[in-house]
MIZA-286757 format. One record per residue (C-alpha): residue number from 1; y, x, z. Coordinates in nm, 2 decimals, always signed. Layout:
// residues N
<rec k="NUM" yy="Y" xx="X" zz="Z"/>
...
END
This chain:
// residues 90
<rec k="1" yy="-10.16" xx="-6.45" zz="+3.89"/>
<rec k="2" yy="-10.47" xx="-6.37" zz="+3.65"/>
<rec k="3" yy="-10.61" xx="-6.00" zz="+3.59"/>
<rec k="4" yy="-10.48" xx="-5.92" zz="+3.25"/>
<rec k="5" yy="-10.72" xx="-5.66" zz="+3.17"/>
<rec k="6" yy="-11.04" xx="-5.82" zz="+3.06"/>
<rec k="7" yy="-11.34" xx="-5.69" zz="+3.29"/>
<rec k="8" yy="-11.64" xx="-5.82" zz="+3.21"/>
<rec k="9" yy="-11.96" xx="-5.79" zz="+3.41"/>
<rec k="10" yy="-12.30" xx="-5.93" zz="+3.40"/>
<rec k="11" yy="-12.45" xx="-6.06" zz="+3.72"/>
<rec k="12" yy="-12.83" xx="-6.24" zz="+3.72"/>
<rec k="13" yy="-13.10" xx="-6.30" zz="+3.92"/>
<rec k="14" yy="-13.45" xx="-6.22" zz="+3.87"/>
<rec k="15" yy="-13.66" xx="-6.51" zz="+3.76"/>
<rec k="16" yy="-13.87" xx="-6.47" zz="+4.12"/>
<rec k="17" yy="-13.54" xx="-6.51" zz="+4.34"/>
<rec k="18" yy="-13.46" xx="-6.83" zz="+4.19"/>
<rec k="19" yy="-13.40" xx="-7.12" zz="+4.42"/>
<rec k="20" yy="-13.36" xx="-6.94" zz="+4.75"/>
<rec k="21" yy="-12.98" xx="-6.87" zz="+4.81"/>
<rec k="22" yy="-12.98" xx="-6.56" zz="+4.62"/>
<rec k="23" yy="-12.74" xx="-6.71" zz="+4.31"/>
<rec k="24" yy="-12.49" xx="-6.87" zz="+4.57"/>
<rec k="25" yy="-12.44" xx="-6.57" zz="+4.82"/>
<rec k="26" yy="-12.43" xx="-6.34" zz="+4.49"/>
<rec k="27" yy="-12.15" xx="-6.59" zz="+4.34"/>
<rec k="28" yy="-11.96" xx="-6.64" zz="+4.65"/>
<rec k="29" yy="-11.96" xx="-6.24" zz="+4.73"/>
<rec k="30" yy="-11.84" xx="-6.26" zz="+4.37"/>
<rec k="31" yy="-11.50" xx="-6.49" zz="+4.43"/>
<rec k="32" yy="-11.42" xx="-6.31" zz="+4.73"/>
<rec k="33" yy="-11.42" xx="-5.97" zz="+4.55"/>
<rec k="34" yy="-11.21" xx="-6.12" zz="+4.29"/>
<rec k="35" yy="-10.97" xx="-6.22" zz="+4.50"/>
<rec k="36" yy="-10.97" xx="-5.92" zz="+4.71"/>
<rec k="37" yy="-10.87" xx="-5.79" zz="+4.38"/>
<rec k="38" yy="-10.61" xx="-6.03" zz="+4.31"/>
<rec k="39" yy="-10.74" xx="-6.28" zz="+4.08"/>
<rec k="40" yy="-10.66" xx="-6.67" zz="+4.11"/>
<rec k="41" yy="-10.95" xx="-6.76" zz="+3.85"/>
<rec k="42" yy="-11.26" xx="-6.64" zz="+3.69"/>
<rec k="43" yy="-11.38" xx="-6.71" zz="+3.37"/>
<rec k="44" yy="-11.79" xx="-6.74" zz="+3.29"/>
<rec k="45" yy="-11.96" xx="-6.69" zz="+3.03"/>
<rec k="46" yy="-12.30" xx="-6.90" zz="+3.07"/>
<rec k="47" yy="-12.65" xx="-6.94" zz="+3.01"/>
<rec k="48" yy="-12.65" xx="-7.28" zz="+2.88"/>
<rec k="49" yy="-12.91" xx="-7.35" zz="+3.13"/>
<rec k="50" yy="-12.70" xx="-7.19" zz="+3.39"/>
<rec k="51" yy="-12.40" xx="-7.38" zz="+3.34"/>
<rec k="52" yy="-12.47" xx="-7.74" zz="+3.54"/>
<rec k="53" yy="-12.49" xx="-7.47" zz="+3.82"/>
<rec k="54" yy="-12.13" xx="-7.33" zz="+3.82"/>
<rec k="55" yy="-12.00" xx="-7.67" zz="+3.70"/>
<rec k="56" yy="-12.14" xx="-7.82" zz="+4.05"/>
<rec k="57" yy="-11.98" xx="-7.50" zz="+4.23"/>
<rec k="58" yy="-11.63" xx="-7.63" zz="+4.12"/>
<rec k="59" yy="-11.62" xx="-7.42" zz="+3.76"/>
<rec k="60" yy="-11.46" xx="-7.65" zz="+3.49"/>
<rec k="61" yy="-11.57" xx="-7.63" zz="+3.11"/>
<rec k="62" yy="-11.30" xx="-7.42" zz="+2.92"/>
<rec k="63" yy="-11.45" xx="-7.43" zz="+2.53"/>
<rec k="64" yy="-11.71" xx="-7.18" zz="+2.44"/>
<rec k="65" yy="-11.77" xx="-6.81" zz="+2.37"/>
<rec k="66" yy="-11.97" xx="-6.63" zz="+2.11"/>
<rec k="67" yy="-12.31" xx="-6.48" zz="+2.26"/>
<rec k="68" yy="-12.31" xx="-6.06" zz="+2.26"/>
<rec k="69" yy="-12.68" xx="-6.06" zz="+2.24"/>
<rec k="70" yy="-12.80" xx="-6.35" zz="+2.02"/>
<rec k="71" yy="-12.60" xx="-6.34" zz="+1.69"/>
<rec k="72" yy="-12.49" xx="-6.72" zz="+1.65"/>
<rec k="73" yy="-12.56" xx="-6.82" zz="+1.97"/>
<rec k="74" yy="-12.28" xx="-6.98" zz="+2.12"/>
<rec k="75" yy="-12.24" xx="-7.03" zz="+2.54"/>
<rec k="76" yy="-12.03" xx="-7.25" zz="+2.78"/>
<rec k="77" yy="-11.69" xx="-7.08" zz="+2.88"/>
<rec k="78" yy="-11.60" xx="-7.23" zz="+3.23"/>
<rec k="79" yy="-11.33" xx="-7.13" zz="+3.45"/>
<rec k="80" yy="-11.29" xx="-7.16" zz="+3.82"/>
<rec k="81" yy="-11.01" xx="-7.16" zz="+4.02"/>
<rec k="82" yy="-11.02" xx="-6.89" zz="+4.32"/>
<rec k="83" yy="-10.75" xx="-7.02" zz="+4.49"/>
<rec k="84" yy="-10.87" xx="-7.37" zz="+4.55"/>
<rec k="85" yy="-11.23" xx="-7.25" zz="+4.57"/>
<rec k="86" yy="-11.30" xx="-7.18" zz="+4.93"/>
<rec k="87" yy="-11.53" xx="-6.89" zz="+5.04"/>
<rec k="88" yy="-11.92" xx="-6.92" zz="+5.17"/>
<rec k="89" yy="-11.93" xx="-6.58" zz="+5.27"/>
<rec k="90" yy="-11.63" xx="-6.51" zz="+5.53"/>
END
């Protein structure tokens, strides 16, 4: 089952918090909460520089999405299957 209602949330790590595991904890928490809500997949509209990180976590490319903040900019759209992606927080 996928949630039919689009429920976008924006998650960011401040630059000072990069490369110390905070992003991974936030990502794992997001996956766990999404599963608890009944979602089987997570759609990610990523900053182009962050897309490789999501790919390493198991997300797969699924086209592009228009940026909501920069006219004319497109963002990589990725999908993570939550039924085959193990939780790392619990």
